[in-house]
KEGU-736599 format. One line per 5 residues: number of its first residue (from 1); their letters; for each residue x, y, z of N, C-alpha, C. Coordinates in steps of 0.2 Angstrom, whole numbers, plus 5000, padded with zeros to 4 digits. Example, Ala and Ser with C-alpha at 12.3 -4.5 7.8 and 13.67 -1.06 7.14 Angstrom:
1) AS) 5066/4972/5039/5062/4978/5039/5066/4984/5039; 5064/4989/5035/5068/4995/5036/5064/5000/5039 .
***
This chain:
1) MTRLI) 4825/4604/4835/4829/4607/4829/4836/4605/4829; 4839/4604/4835/4846/4602/4835/4846/4595/4832; 4842/4591/4834/4842/4584/4832/4841/4583/4824; 4837/4588/4821/4836/4588/4814/4842/4590/4811; 4846/4595/4813/4852/4597/4810/4857/4591/4811 .
6) SWIIV) 4857/4588/4816/4862/4582/4817/4861/4577/4811; 4854/4575/4810/4853/4570/4805/4855/4573/4798; 4854/4579/4797/4856/4582/4790/4863/4581/4789; 4867/4583/4794/4874/4582/4794/4877/4575/4793; 4874/4570/4796/4875/4563/4795/4873/4561/4788 .
11) LALLL) 4868/4563/4786/4866/4561/4779/4870/4564/4774; 4873/4570/4775/4877/4574/4770/4884/4570/4770; 4886/4568/4776/4893/4564/4776/4892/4557/4773; 4886/4554/4773/4885/4548/4770/4885/4549/4762; 4882/4554/4760/4882/4555/4753/4889/4556/4750 .
16) LLGGV) 4892/4560/4754/4899/4562/4752/4904/4556/4752; 4903/4551/4757/4907/4545/4757/4905/4541/4751; 4898/4540/4750/4896/4536/4744/4899/4539/4738; 4899/4546/4737/4902/4548/4731/4909/4547/4730; 4913/4547/4735/4920/4546/4735/4921/4538/4733 .
21) IAQMM) 4917/4534/4736/4918/4527/4735/4916/4525/4727; 4911/4529/4725/4909/4528/4718/4914/4530/4713; 4917/4536/4715/4923/4538/4711/4929/4534/4710; 4930/4531/4716/4936/4526/4717/4934/4520/4713; 4928/4517/4713/4926/4511/4709/4926/4513/4701 .
26) VTDAG) 4925/4519/4699/4925/4520/4692/4932/4521/4690; 4936/4525/4694/4943/4526/4692/4948/4520/4692; 4947/4516/4697/4951/4510/4698/4947/4504/4702; 4945/4500/4697/4941/4494/4700/4945/4489/4704; 4951/4488/4703/4955/4483/4706/4954/4476/4704 .
31) VIMIT) 4958/4472/4706/4957/4464/4704/4959/4460/4710; 4955/4455/4711/4956/4450/4717/4956/4443/4713; 4961/4439/4714/4962/4433/4711/4963/4428/4717; 4960/4422/4717/4960/4417/4722/4961/4410/4719; 4966/4406/4720/4967/4400/4717/4967/4395/4723 .
36) WHGWL) 4964/4389/4721/4964/4383/4726/4963/4377/4723; 4968/4372/4723/4968/4366/4720/4966/4366/4713; 4968/4370/4709/4967/4371/4702/4961/4375/4701; 4958/4378/4706/4952/4382/4704/4955/4389/4705; 4952/4393/4700/4954/4401/4700/4947/4405/4700 .
41) IETTF) 4948/4409/4705/4942/4414/4706/4945/4421/4705; 4942/4425/4700/4944/4431/4698/4939/4436/4698; 4939/4442/4702/4934/4447/4702/4937/4453/4703; 4933/4459/4703/4935/4465/4705/4935/4466/4712; 4939/4471/4714/4940/4472/4721/4934/4473/4725 .
46) WSGLA) 4930/4478/4722/4924/4480/4725/4918/4475/4725; 4918/4470/4720/4913/4465/4720/4915/4460/4725; 4922/4459/4726/4924/4454/4731/4922/4457/4738; 4923/4463/4739/4922/4466/4745/4914/4466/4747; 4910/4467/4742/4903/4467/4742/4901/4459/4744 .
51) LFISL) 4904/4454/4741/4903/4447/4742/4905/4446/4749; 4911/4448/4752/4913/4447/4758/4908/4449/4764; 4906/4456/4762/4902/4459/4767/4895/4455/4767; 4893/4453/4761/4887/4449/4761/4887/4443/4765; 4893/4439/4764/4894/4433/4768/4894/4434/4775 .
56) LVAVL) 4898/4439/4777/4898/4441/4784/4891/4442/4787; 4887/4446/4784/4881/4448/4786/4876/4442/4786; 4877/4437/4781/4873/4431/4781/4875/4426/4787; 4882/4426/4789/4884/4422/4794/4881/4425/4801; 4882/4431/4802/4880/4434/4808/4872/4433/4809 .
61) GLVAL) 4869/4434/4803/4861/4433/4803/4860/4426/4805; 4863/4421/4802/4862/4414/4804/4864/4413/4812; 4869/4416/4814/4871/4415/4821/4865/4418/4826; 4863/4424/4824/4858/4427/4828/4851/4422/4828; 4850/4420/4821/4844/4415/4821/4845/4409/4825 .
66) WRKLG) 4851/4406/4825/4852/4400/4829/4851/4401/4836; 4854/4407/4839/4853/4409/4846/4846/4410/4848; 4842/4413/4843/4835/4415/4844/4831/4408/4845; 4832/4404/4839/4828/4398/4839/4830/4393/4844; 4836/4392/4846/4839/4388/4851/4837/4380/4849 .
71) PTRML) 4839/4377/4843/4837/4371/4842/4839/4366/4847; 4845/4367/4851/4847/4363/4856/4842/4363/4862; 4840/4369/4863/4835/4369/4869/4829/4366/4867; 4827/4367/4860/4821/4364/4858/4821/4356/4858; 4827/4353/4856/4828/4346/4857/4828/4344/4864 .
76) SRFRL) 4831/4348/4868/4831/4346/4876/4824/4346/4878; 4820/4351/4876/4813/4351/4879/4809/4346/4876; 4810/4344/4870/4806/4338/4866/4808/4332/4870; 4814/4331/4872/4816/4325/4875/4813/4325/4882; 4813/4330/4885/4810/4331/4892/4803/4329/4892 .
81) RRDQK) 4799/4332/4887/4792/4331/4887/4791/4323/4885; 4795/4321/4881/4794/4313/4879/4795/4309/4885; 4801/4311/4889/4802/4307/4895/4797/4308/4901; 4794/4314/4901/4789/4315/4906/4782/4311/4904; 4781/4311/4898/4775/4307/4895/4776/4300/4897 .
86) AAKKE) 4782/4297/4895/4783/4290/4896/4783/4289/4904; 4786/4293/4908/4786/4292/4915/4779/4292/4918; 4775/4297/4915/4768/4297/4918/4764/4291/4916; 4765/4288/4910/4762/4282/4907/4764/4276/4912; 4770/4276/4913/4773/4270/4916/4771/4270/4924 .
91) TAVAI) 4770/4276/4926/4767/4277/4933/4760/4274/4934; 4756/4275/4929/4750/4272/4929/4750/4265/4928; 4754/4262/4924/4755/4255/4923/4757/4252/4929; 4762/4255/4933/4765/4252/4939/4759/4252/4944; 4755/4257/4945/4750/4257/4950/4745/4252/4949 .
96) NSWLG) 4742/4252/4942/4737/4247/4940/4739/4240/4941; 4746/4239/4939/4748/4232/4940/4749/4230/4947; 4751/4234/4952/4751/4233/4959/4744/4231/4961; 4739/4235/4959/4732/4234/4961/4730/4227/4959; 4732/4225/4953/4730/4219/4950/4734/4213/4952 .
101) GDDDR) 4738/4214/4957/4742/4209/4960/4748/4207/4956; 4750/4210/4950/4756/4209/4946/4762/4213/4948; 4765/4210/4954/4770/4214/4957/4777/4215/4952; 4778/4210/4949/4784/4210/4944/4783/4215/4939; 4777/4216/4936/4776/4221/4931/4777/4228/4934 .
106) AVTAL) 4774/4228/4940/4774/4235/4944/4781/4237/4945; 4786/4232/4947/4793/4234/4948/4796/4236/4942; 4795/4233/4936/4798/4234/4930/4796/4241/4928; 4789/4243/4929/4787/4250/4927/4790/4255/4931; 4791/4254/4937/4794/4259/4942/4801/4260/4940 .
111) ARVAD) 4804/4255/4937/4811/4256/4935/4811/4260/4929; 4807/4259/4925/4806/4264/4919/4805/4271/4921; 4800/4272/4926/4799/4279/4928/4805/4282/4931; 4810/4278/4934/4816/4281/4937/4821/4282/4931; 4821/4278/4926/4825/4279/4920/4823/4286/4916 .
116) AGGSE) 4816/4287/4916/4814/4293/4913/4814/4299/4917; 4817/4299/4923/4818/4305/4927/4813/4306/4932; 4808/4301/4933/4803/4302/4938/4797/4305/4935; 4791/4305/4939/4785/4308/4937/4781/4311/4943; 4778/4317/4942/4775/4320/4948/4769/4316/4950 .
121) RLPNA) 4767/4311/4945/4761/4307/4947/4762/4302/4953; 4768/4300/4953/4770/4295/4959/4770/4299/4966; 4773/4304/4967/4772/4308/4973/4765/4310/4975; 4762/4312/4970/4755/4314/4971/4751/4308/4973; 4752/4302/4970/4748/4296/4972/4750/4294/4980 .
126) IALAI) 4757/4294/4981/4759/4293/4988/4756/4298/4993; 4756/4304/4991/4753/4309/4996/4746/4307/4997; 4742/4305/4992/4735/4303/4994/4734/4297/4998; 4739/4292/4998/4739/4286/5002/4741/4288/5009; 4744/4294/5010/4746/4295/5017/4740/4299/5021 .
131) GLTQG) 4739/4297/5027/4734/4301/5031/4727/4299/5029; 4725/4293/5028/4719/4291/5026/4713/4293/5031; 4715/4293/5038/4711/4294/5043/4710/4302/5044; 4713/4306/5041/4713/4313/5042/4706/4316/5040; 4704/4321/5043/4697/4324/5041/4697/4327/5034 .
136) EWPDR) 4703/4330/5032/4703/4333/5025/4704/4328/5020; 4705/4322/5021/4706/4317/5016/4701/4317/5010; 4695/4317/5012/4690/4318/5006/4691/4323/5001; 4693/4329/5004/4695/4335/4999/4701/4333/4995; 4706/4330/4998/4712/4328/4994/4710/4323/4989 .
141) YAAFI) 4705/4318/4991/4703/4313/4986/4699/4316/4980; 4695/4321/4981/4691/4324/4976/4696/4328/4971; 4701/4332/4974/4706/4335/4970/4710/4331/4966; 4712/4325/4969/4716/4320/4965/4712/4318/4959; 4706/4316/4960/4702/4313/4954/4701/4318/4949 .
146) ARDPE) 4700/4324/4951/4699/4330/4946/4706/4331/4942; 4711/4330/4946/4718/4332/4942/4720/4326/4938; 4719/4320/4940/4721/4314/4937/4716/4309/4936; 4711/4309/4932/4705/4305/4932/4708/4298/4930; 4713/4297/4927/4716/4290/4924/4717/4286/4930 .
151) LKLFA) 4719/4289/4936/4720/4285/4942/4715/4285/4947; 4709/4285/4944/4703/4285/4948/4702/4278/4952; 4704/4273/4949/4703/4266/4952/4708/4266/4958; 4714/4269/4958/4718/4269/4963/4715/4273/4969; 4712/4279/4967/4709/4283/4973/4704/4280/4976 .
156) QTLQA) 4700/4276/4972/4694/4273/4975/4696/4267/4979; 4702/4264/4977/4705/4259/4982/4706/4261/4988; 4710/4267/4988/4711/4270/4995/4705/4272/4999; 4700/4274/4995/4694/4276/4999/4691/4270/5002; 4691/4264/4998/4689/4258/5001/4693/4256/5007 .
161) ERSWQ) 4699/4257/5007/4704/4255/5012/4702/4260/5018; 4700/4266/5017/4699/4270/5023/4692/4268/5026; 4687/4266/5022/4681/4263/5025/4683/4257/5029; 4687/4253/5027/4689/4246/5030/4692/4248/5037; 4697/4252/5037/4701/4254/5043/4696/4257/5048 .
166) AQDYP) 4691/4261/5046/4686/4264/5050/4681/4259/5052; 4681/4252/5050/4676/4247/5051/4669/4249/5049; 4669/4253/5044/4662/4255/5041/4661/4250/5036; 4659/4244/5038/4658/4239/5033/4653/4240/5028; 4647/4242/5030/4642/4244/5025/4644/4249/5019 .
171) AFIEL) 4648/4254/5021/4650/4259/5016/4655/4255/5012; 4659/4251/5015/4664/4247/5011/4661/4243/5006; 4656/4239/5008/4652/4235/5003/4649/4239/4998; 4646/4244/5000/4642/4248/4995/4647/4251/4990; 4653/4253/4992/4658/4256/4987/4660/4251/4982 .
176) LQAHP) 4661/4245/4984/4664/4240/4980/4658/4237/4975; 4652/4237/4978/4647/4235/4973/4645/4240/4968; 4646/4247/4970/4645/4252/4965/4650/4253/4960; 4656/4250/4961/4662/4251/4957/4665/4244/4956; 4662/4240/4951/4665/4233/4950/4672/4232/4949 .
181) GLGQV) 4675/4237/4946/4682/4237/4945/4686/4236/4951; 4684/4238/4957/4687/4237/4963/4687/4230/4965; 4683/4226/4963/4683/4219/4964/4688/4215/4961; 4692/4218/4956/4698/4215/4953/4704/4216/4957; 4704/4220/4962/4709/4221/4967/4709/4215/4972 .
186) PWLRE) 4714/4210/4972/4714/4204/4975/4712/4205/4983; 4716/4210/4986/4715/4210/4993/4708/4214/4995; 4706/4218/4990/4699/4221/4992/4694/4216/4990; 4695/4212/4985/4690/4207/4984/4689/4202/4990; 4694/4200/4993/4693/4195/4999/4690/4199/5005 .
191) RLWQG) 4692/4206/5005/4689/4209/5011/4681/4210/5009; 4679/4211/5003/4672/4212/5001/4669/4205/5003; 4672/4200/5002/4669/4193/5003/4668/4193/5011; 4673/4195/5015/4673/4194/5022/4668/4199/5025; 4667/4205/5022/4662/4210/5024/4655/4207/5023 .
196) LYEQG) 4654/4204/5017/4647/4201/5015/4646/4195/5020; 4651/4192/5022/4650/4186/5026/4648/4188/5033; 4652/4193/5036/4651/4196/5042/4644/4199/5043; 4641/4202/5037/4635/4205/5037/4629/4200/5036; 4631/4194/5034/4626/4189/5033/4623/4189/5026 .
201) QFAAL) 4626/4193/5022/4623/4193/5015/4626/4187/5011; 4624/4181/5012/4627/4175/5009/4625/4175/5002; 4618/4177/5000/4616/4176/4993/4621/4180/4988; 4622/4186/4990/4626/4191/4986/4633/4188/4986; 4636/4185/4992/4642/4183/4992/4643/4176/4988 .
206) LVLVN) 4638/4172/4988/4638/4166/4984/4639/4168/4976; 4635/4173/4974/4635/4175/4967/4643/4177/4965; 4646/4181/4970/4652/4184/4968/4657/4178/4968; 4657/4173/4973/4662/4168/4973/4661/4164/4967; 4655/4162/4965/4654/4158/4959/4656/4161/4952 .
211) ESAHV) 4656/4168/4952/4658/4172/4946/4665/4173/4946; 4669/4171/4951/4676/4173/4951/4680/4167/4949; 4680/4166/4942/4683/4160/4939/4690/4161/4939; 4693/4167/4939/4700/4169/4939/4704/4168/4946; 4700/4167/4951/4703/4166/4958/4706/4159/4958 .
216) QPTLR) 4711/4158/4962/4714/4151/4963/4709/4146/4965; 4708/4140/4963/4703/4135/4964/4703/4134/4972; 4708/4133/4975/4708/4132/4982/4705/4137/4986; 4707/4143/4984/4704/4149/4988/4696/4150/4986; 4694/4149/4980/4687/4149/4978/4683/4144/4982 .
221) EKWLV) 4686/4137/4982/4682/4132/4985/4682/4133/4993; 4687/4136/4996/4687/4138/5003/4681/4143/5004; 4680/4148/5000/4675/4153/5001/4668/4150/4999; 4668/4146/4994/4662/4143/4993/4659/4139/4998; 4663/4135/5001/4661/4131/5007/4659/4135/5013 .
226) KTVTG) 4663/4140/5014/4662/4145/5020/4655/4148/5019; 4654/4150/5013/4647/4154/5011/4641/4150/5012; 4642/4144/5009/4636/4139/5009/4635/4137/5016; 4640/4135/5020/4639/4133/5027/4636/4139/5031; 4638/4145/5030/4635/4151/5033/4628/4151/5031 .
231) ALHQA) 4626/4151/5025/4619/4152/5022/4615/4146/5025; 4617/4140/5025/4613/4135/5028/4612/4135/5035; 4617/4138/5039/4616/4139/5046/4611/4144/5047; 4611/4150/5043/4607/4155/5044/4600/4153/5042; 4599/4149/5038/4592/4147/5035/4589/4141/5039 .
236) QGDDT) 4592/4139/5044/4589/4133/5048/4582/4135/5050; 4577/4130/5048/4570/4131/5049/4566/4134/5044; 4570/4137/5039/4566/4140/5033/4566/4135/5027; 4561/4131/5026/4561/4126/5021/4561/4129/5014; 4561/4135/5013/4561/4138/5006/4568/4140/5004 .
241) ALVSI) 4573/4140/5008/4579/4142/5007/4584/4138/5003; 4582/4131/5004/4587/4126/5001/4588/4127/4994; 4583/4128/4990/4584/4128/4983/4588/4134/4981; 4587/4140/4984/4591/4146/4982/4598/4146/4984; 4599/4142/4989/4606/4141/4992/4610/4136/4987 .
246) LKPLA) 4607/4130/4986/4611/4125/4983/4610/4125/4975; 4605/4129/4972/4604/4129/4965/4610/4132/4961; 4614/4137/4964/4619/4139/4960/4625/4135/4960; 4625/4129/4964/4631/4125/4964/4631/4119/4959; 4636/4117/4957/4637/4111/4953/4636/4105/4957 .
251) KGQRN) 4635/4100/4954/4634/4093/4958/4640/4092/4962; 4646/4093/4959/4652/4091/4963/4653/4096/4969; 4651/4102/4968/4652/4107/4973/4647/4105/4979; 4641/4103/4977/4635/4102/4982/4637/4096/4986; 4641/4091/4983/4643/4085/4987/4650/4086/4990 .
256) LPAIL) 4653/4092/4991/4659/4093/4995/4657/4091/5002; 4662/4087/5006/4660/4085/5012/4658/4091/5017; 4662/4096/5017/4660/4102/5022/4653/4104/5020; 4651/4104/5014/4644/4107/5013/4639/4102/5015; 4640/4095/5014/4636/4090/5016/4635/4091/5024 .
261) VAEIP) 4641/4092/5027/4640/4092/5035/4636/4098/5037; 4635/4103/5033/4631/4109/5035/4624/4108/5032; 4623/4104/5027/4616/4103/5024/4612/4098/5028; 4615/4093/5031/4612/4088/5035/4608/4091/5041; 4611/4095/5045/4607/4098/5051/4602/4103/5048 .
266) YLASI) 4603/4106/5042/4598/4110/5039/4592/4106/5037; 4593/4101/5034/4587/4096/5032/4584/4094/5038; 4587/4092/5043/4584/4090/5050/4580/4096/5053; 4582/4102/5052/4579/4107/5055/4572/4109/5051; 4571/4107/5045/4565/4108/5042/4561/4101/5041 .
271) GQHAN) 4563/4096/5045/4559/4090/5046/4561/4085/5040; 4565/4086/5036/4567/4081/5031/4572/4076/5034; 4571/4072/5039/4575/4068/5042/4578/4062/5038; 4573/4060/5034/4575/4054/5029/4580/4056/5024; 4578/4062/5021/4583/4065/5016/4590/4066/5019 .
276) AFKRA) 4589/4069/5026/4596/4070/5029/4600/4064/5030; 4596/4059/5032/4599/4052/5033/4603/4050/5027; 4599/4051/5021/4602/4049/5015/4608/4052/5013; 4608/4059/5014/4614/4063/5013/4620/4061/5018; 4618/4060/5024/4623/4058/5029/4627/4051/5027 .
281) KNLLE) 4623/4047/5024/4626/4040/5022/4630/4042/5016; 4628/4046/5011/4632/4048/5006/4639/4051/5008; 4639/4055/5013/4645/4058/5016/4649/4053/5019; 4646/4049/5024/4650/4044/5028/4653/4038/5024; 4650/4037/5019/4653/4031/5015/4659/4033/5011 .
286) RPGQS) 4661/4039/5011/4667/4041/5008/4673/4040/5012; 4679/4038/5010/4685/4037/5014/4687/4043/5018; 4688/4042/5024/4691/4047/5029/4686/4051/5032; 4679/4050/5030/4674/4054/5033/4670/4052/5039; 4672/4046/5041/4668/4043/5047/4668/4047/5053 .
291) EHCAV) 4673/4052/5054/4673/4056/5060/4667/4061/5060; 4663/4062/5054/4658/4066/5054/4651/4063/5056; 4652/4057/5058/4646/4053/5060/4641/4055/5065; 4644/4060/5069/4640/4063/5074/4634/4067/5071; 4633/4068/5065/4627/4071/5062/4621/4066/5062 .
296) LIDLQ) 4623/4060/5064/4617/4055/5064/4613/4055/5071; 4616/4058/5076/4613/4057/5082/4606/4061/5083; 4606/4067/5080/4600/4071/5081/4595/4069/5075; 4596/4065/5071/4591/4063/5065/4586/4059/5068; 4580/4061/5067/4574/4057/5069/4572/4051/5064 .
301) VDNLD) 4576/4046/5064/4575/4041/5060/4576/4035/5065; 4573/4029/5062/4574/4023/5066/4581/4021/5069; 4582/4021/5075/4588/4020/5078/4591/4013/5075; 4587/4008/5074/4590/4002/5071/4593/4003/5065; 4590/4008/5061/4593/4009/5054/4600/4012/5055 .
306) KLNWL) 4601/4017/5060/4607/4020/5062/4612/4014/5064; 4610/4010/5068/4614/4005/5071/4617/4000/5066; 4612/3998/5061/4614/3993/5056/4619/3997/5051; 4618/4003/5050/4622/4006/5045/4629/4007/5048; 4629/4009/5055/4636/4010/5058/4639/4003/5059 .
311) ENHTP) 4636/3998/5060/4639/3991/5061/4642/3989/5054; 4638/3991/5048/4641/3989/5042/4646/3993/5039; 4647/3999/5042/4652/4004/5040/4657/4006/5045; 4658/4001/5050/4663/4002/5055/4670/4002/5052; 4674/4008/5053/4681/4008/5050/4686/4003/5054 .
316) VTCGP) 4691/4002/5051/4696/3998/5054/4699/4001/5060; 4700/4007/5060/4702/4011/5066/4697/4016/5068; 4694/4015/5073/4688/4019/5075/4691/4025/5079; 4689/4031/5077/4691/4037/5080/4686/4039/5086; 4688/4044/5090/4684/4045/5096/4677/4047/5094 .
321) VFCRT) 4676/4051/5089/4669/4053/5087/4665/4047/5085; 4668/4043/5081/4664/4037/5079/4662/4033/5085; 4667/4032/5090/4665/4028/5096/4660/4031/5100; 4660/4038/5101/4655/4041/5104/4648/4041/5101; 4648/4042/5094/4642/4042/5091/4639/4035/5091 .
326) FGLVN) 4643/4030/5090/4640/4023/5091/4637/4022/5098; 4641/4024/5103/4639/4023/5110/4632/4027/5111; 4632/4033/5108/4625/4037/5110/4619/4034/5106; 4620/4031/5100/4615/4028/5096/4613/4022/5100; 4618/4018/5103/4616/4012/5107/4612/4014/5113 .
331) LQQQL) 4614/4020/5116/4611/4022/5122/4604/4024/5120; 4603/4027/5114/4596/4029/5112/4591/4023/5112; 4595/4017/5110/4591/4011/5109/4591/4007/5115; 4594/4010/5120/4594/4007/5127/4598/4000/5127; 4603/4000/5123/4607/3994/5123/4613/3996/5127 .
336) WGSAQ) 4612/3995/5134/4617/3998/5139/4624/3995/5138; 4625/3989/5137/4631/3986/5137/4635/3988/5131; 4632/3988/5125/4635/3990/5119/4637/3998/5120; 4633/4002/5122/4634/4009/5123/4640/4010/5128; 4640/4006/5133/4646/4007/5138/4652/4005/5135 .
341) SWLEQ) 4652/4000/5131/4658/3998/5127/4661/4003/5122; 4657/4006/5118/4659/4011/5113/4661/4017/5117; 4657/4019/5122/4659/4025/5126/4666/4025/5129; 4667/4019/5132/4674/4018/5135/4679/4018/5130; 4678/4016/5124/4683/4016/5118/4684/4024/5117 .
346) GWQQQ) 4679/4028/5117/4680/4035/5115/4684/4038/5121; 4682/4036/5127/4685/4039/5133/4693/4037/5133; 4694/4031/5131/4701/4029/5131/4705/4033/5126; 4702/4037/5121/4705/4041/5116/4705/4048/5118; 4704/4049/5124/4704/4056/5127/4698/4060/5125 .
351) DRLSG) 4692/4057/5123/4686/4061/5121/4682/4063/5127; 4682/4069/5129/4679/4071/5135/4671/4070/5135; 4668/4071/5129/4661/4070/5129/4659/4063/5130; 4664/4058/5127/4663/4051/5128/4663/4050/5136; 4668/4053/5139/4668/4052/5146/4662/4054/5150 .
356) LKLAE) 4660/4060/5148/4654/4063/5152/4648/4058/5151; 4647/4056/5145/4641/4052/5143/4642/4045/5147; 4648/4043/5147/4649/4036/5151/4648/4037/5158; 4650/4043/5161/4648/4044/5168/4641/4044/5169; 4637/4048/5165/4630/4048/5166/4627/4041/5165 .
361) LFEQR) 4630/4037/5161/4627/4030/5160/4628/4026/5166; 4634/4027/5169/4636/4024/5176/4631/4026/5181; 4629/4032/5181/4624/4034/5186/4617/4031/5185; 4616/4031/5178/4609/4028/5176/4608/4021/5178; 4614/4018/5178/4614/4010/5179/4616/4009/5187 .
366) KMTEQ) 4616/4014/5191/4617/4014/5198/4624/4011/5200; 4629/4013/5195/4636/4011/5196/4639/4017/5199; 4638/4019/5205/4640/4025/5208/4647/4026/5209; 4651/4021/5211/4658/4021/5212/4661/4023/5206; 4660/4019/5200/4663/4020/5194/4661/4027/5191 .
371) AQRLY) 4655/4030/5192/4653/4037/5190/4657/4042/5194; 4658/4041/5200/4662/4046/5204/4669/4046/5202; 4672/4040/5201/4679/4040/5199/4680/4043/5192; 4675/4042/5188/4676/4045/5181/4675/4053/5181; 4670/4055/5185/4669/4062/5186/4676/4066/5189 .
376) KQLAQ) 4679/4062/5193/4685/4065/5196/4691/4065/5191; 4691/4060/5187/4696/4060/5181/4694/4065/5176; 4688/4067/5175/4686/4072/5170/4688/4079/5173; 4688/4080/5179/4689/4086/5182/4697/4087/5182; 4701/4082/5182/4708/4083/5182/4711/4084/5175 .
381) RQDTN) 4707/4082/5170/4710/4082/5163/4707/4088/5160; 4712/4091/5155/4710/4096/5151/4705/4094/5146; 4701/4099/5143/4696/4097/5138/4700/4096/5132; 4699/4089/5130/4703/4087/5123/4697/4085/5118; 4691/4087/5119/4686/4085/5115/4687/4088/5108 .
386) P) 4687/4085/5102/4688/4088/5096/4682/4092/5094 .
***
């Protein structure tokens, strides 16, 4: 009741004040004149007052609206979101460039991340890379992929690194074979090749090496030779393996010296001695390959054919392996004098095997004193056999 009476009194006062003002406006309107640079504004006092109050209310309203909307804060938030988006994108570019071996681009992208104020992506990625051997790492790995699937390749790379550090080579190989994208990471690709080589999976390794056209030619040739050599060594005695091993190779690759050196013993192991001799001649007729002539010793072909070929292809400067081989072939043919001469040349070049065979030849020929002296010299010298 008291509050109602108060409102009635306030309303009565307002009505009274309004009546007084209305009476003043009727009896004396008043005049306001404003001049400025030739402009003249003339109005009644009450109209001017109403206009002033309206302008004041409009200004106050605009100020309140400005404070409420905060366009400066909105602009700052917009710039912040834009920078965070750019930093997030550049972080992914930096990580993927690093994985691809493009270090220059990775450094440039990281500089852009710093310029943009940083990104939470980078510390999250670094946190995942720490503690690979910890037991809770698989949980952190799953959470990372769920939170940032765009960096799944990075997380899988760390998973592969974890398997490699644990020497779990089958799991490492399985992971990289299941996710071909990991094979584009240079250091993982070479580890995959090494893992396949260690596991004896030469067929799969040969396919990967042949398909890696973007790899440096020297590195690719090195692994090609290593793979084919390992496969031929593993397949010795298996006459069905040659085609599957050599078929993926181009003619120039098949005739690489290191591959020929491995192919010749393989052919001999499956009884293809004539073909092995043919391949050996193909190898040894090339400049600088005479030191591979030891492949001739175990070939079951006519010794006279070996001797004739060696005589016709004797290099100007005979190395220890050539001298030893020529001596042993003469020994097989029971040409004792010629065998002794060539083995002595090999022994003079510090070839221990030549010395051993020469000592045995001395014993066989009842040259006991020379044999004992040579055995004594062999015991005193370090093994310098190539």
